[in-house]
N, C-alpha and C positions, 0 to 999 in steps of 0.2 A: 504494500500500500504506500502511496506517495504521502509525504509529510503534510501537504496541504489538506488531504482528506482526513488525516488524524486530527488536525486543527479544527476542521469542520465538526467532526463527531464529538470531540472533547475540548471545547474552547476553554482557554485560560486555566488549565490544570496540569498536574504532573501525571505522566503515564509511564508505565513499565513497558519497554519495547525490546524487540530483537532485530538486529540489523540483518537484512537479507541481501542488500546490494550496496556497495560503497566503493570509493576510490580514495587514494592518498595523493596529495599534492603539497609539496613544501612543508612537511611535518604537520599537516592537518588531514584529518580523516573526514571526508564528506559522505554522509549517509544519504543514499538516494531512495531506497525502499526499506520499509520496516514491517514487522508483524506486531500487532498490538497484543501484549500479554494481558494487561488489564489497566484500567485507570486507577489512580491512587487518590485516597481521600484528602490528604493534607501533607504539609511539609514534614511532619514527624514520620508518617508512613513512607514518604519519598526518601527520606534519609535512611531509614531502616532498609529499604529495598536497594538503595544505592550501595550500601555497605556489603550487601550479599551478592550484588551483580558480578557476573564473571563472563568471560568470553565476549560474545556478541550481544549480551543483554545489558541494558542501560536504562537510566531514568532521565527523562527530559521534560521540560515545561513547554506547553503548546503556545505560549506567548512568543517564543523564539521564532524568527522568520525562517530559519533553516537549521538543519542539524549538522554542525561542524564542531569537531573535537580536536583539540591540540594533542599531538602525540608527544609524550614525554619519554625520552629514552633514558634508561638507567645505565650508568657507566659500568663497563665490564671490569671486574676486579679479579685478577688472577691470583689465586692462592697457591702456595707451595703444596705439592703432594706430600703425604706423610713420609715418603722415602727420600725426598729431596732435602739435602742438608744445607744447600746454599754455598757450600765450599767446593771449589774445583781444584 
């Protein structure tokens, strides 16, 4: 379903969604199509669901003109393997 349709069905509220189609440009993920999992009652429920969201599931408010998320990359930290002494 397109975002505009979700906004029509659930105006001015939080919804729990699953991304079906998206693309990435310059460290931003643009969601093109979603599946509605369910509308959320209030900010408290939205926060609770946001903390549980994984993978392609997310919470968004229908007042937003489009679904765009900034991609935050975690730095890779290499740790020594247990058998590495660090001495050569």
